[in-house]
N, C-alpha and C positions, 0 to 999 in steps of 0.2 A: 371433631370442632368445624371443620369447613362446611361439610354438608348440613349441622347446626346451623353454621351462618345461611347455607345458599337454601334452605329451604323455611326461613325465617326472616330473608330479605328483607320483607317489608315493616318489620318490625324495628328495623335497625335504618331504615328510610324513617319511618316514625320517627324516632330517637333524635337524627338527626336535626328533621324539620323543625322538630318542636326545641333543640339548643339552639337552633339559627334564631328561631321567632323570639324567644330568649334571652339570647344576647342582644340581638336588632331594636327589641323594641319592649324589655325588661326596664324595670325603674329601679330606682337606687337600692329599694330593699333585699332585693333578689339577690342571696350572698349568691357569691362565687360567681356571680356574671358582671358585665362589663357595668361601670359608674360613670352617671351621666355628670358630665362636665357643663352647670351649668352656670352660665356668667353672671346672675341672680341670682344665691342662695335662697330657694322658697324656705329652708326652712331657720331661718339667720336668729327670728325672734323666739325660736322654741332650743334653741340649741344655747339662748344667752340665758334664756331661762334655769334651763334644767346645771346650767356649771352654777347659777347664781345658786340655785334649793343645794346643790353640792359643796358650795362653800359655809352656805350659814345654816348644815347641819350638824346638829350637837352644840350649837352656838347661840346663844340668846340673839339673835342680828334678826331681821328683817329686809322685805325686800316689795317694793313696791311697782307700780307701774304697769304698763305705758301708760301715763297721762297727763294732761296740758292743765297748766295752772295759771291762775290768773290774780296778779296781786298788784296794785296800784298802778291801773293805767301799764302793765307789762304779763308778757304771757310767753311763758316755754311750756315747750312740751319733751317729755325724758323718755326714752324707751324702757329702763330700770332704776331705779335709787336705791342703792344699800345704804343700809340705817346700820351701823355699829356701833360701839363704845368711840370705835375714835372718830367719829362724825358721818360723813354724806358721802357718799361714789357716787355721780350722780354718769351713767351709761348712755354712749349710743354706737347702735349694732350697723357696721357696714357690711354688706354682702357681696360685695363686689370681687371678680374672679380675678387674677394674675398677680404679678410680682411688685411690691407695692415700694416704695422708700419713701419713709416718712420724714419730717423734721419738724419738731417744737414751731418754728416762728413763720416758715415760708407760708406762703400766701395757698400754695398750691403743692403738692404732692404728685412723683413723676408715677406712671400705671407702664407696666411692659405688658403686653399679652398678646401670645402668637408675633412674636418678634416687632411688635407695634408698641411705640413710645406714645405715650397721651399723656396726661394731666389729668385729675381732680383735684377739687376744692378743699383745700384741708376743714376735715371735718369737727379738730379742735376749736378753730376759729366761732362756729357758728355753737360753740359751747358756753361760750365765757361769759354770755350772758345768766345761763343757769346758775353758775357758784351765786354769782352778785345775786340774786334773784331768793336764791335758797339761802343765803345770810341774813337777807334784809327779812324772811318770814320770822324767822330765827327770831331775832335782835329783837320784831316787833311781839312777838309769844313768849317773850322772857324762856326761849328756851335752853340749856346747857347746851350746846350743839358741836362742839369740837371743832375739827376740819373739813375744809368743803371740797372736793375733789371732783375731778371730772376723767371719765376713758373714754378714749372710742376703742370698739371690738369690734375686730374682721372674725366671718363666721365660714367663709366658704371655704369647702375642702381643697378648693386649689387655689388659694389665694396663698402667696409669702411674704409676711411685712418685714421690712429690714428699719427695724428700727431702733433707736439708742437707748438707753435703761432709761435717762430721764425723759423722754416722751413717754407721755401718757395714753399707752395706744398697745394692743394686744392679740395675737389670735387666742381666738375662744379656748383653745388648749392648751393656753397659758395663761389662762385669768388667775386661779389659783396662787400661780409663782406672784405675775404683776400684782396681785392684791397682798401681796407680801411685801413686794418689794414698795408699796405703796401704804406702809402701816397699816391696813385700814382696817385690822384685828386687835391693834394698839389698844390701852386701855385709856383714852381721855375722859373719862368719867361721864361721857357724852351719853345723855337721858334718846333711849332710842325708840318710848313708847310716845314720848312727850314731843320729841321729832315727827314721827308717824302721824299725832294728830294733829301735829300745827300743819303738816304737809296739807292733810287733806282739808282742813278746812279754806283753801282755798284751792281744789281742784275743781276746773269745770267738769258740772255735771253733763 
């Protein structure tokens, strides 16, 4: 055994160097090697899209976005819009890292990362107008639209969100559970195709 290693020591060192290179330089997709801790998740939108596809699979629901809507002098942008028999859920992606402490009504949320305490603007505040504009569009187009809700979705693998059940925010791995809590799959007789057509009418080209 030792004689074999001694005779092939160069192969051993090549393997060591290769492993070291992959460990320190390799990216997220190399299994069994170190995962990079991105401050901003580079695959945030992709993760949200995949989670929504999983939720609507085998259901007659639809997903739109990202898009910008212009309606009667108002402009709103959404990362994704989930349309179900319950109504609409406008979703906003948050790719940040760290421990996030959220409050529904506060202007800022607390972020702790690398032992440092910081603040971020409450992303729900920027979504207030989304619900209003969506309701106005549905009303003008005469669409049976059910409920209109908002949801902030964190995607970073190294993010831990601390939120009450009543706060419309979650990590992407908990998206299906959160949508269940929000009764997003309840049948309120909302017309999915009519809602989609109404929104498409005002999407900025």
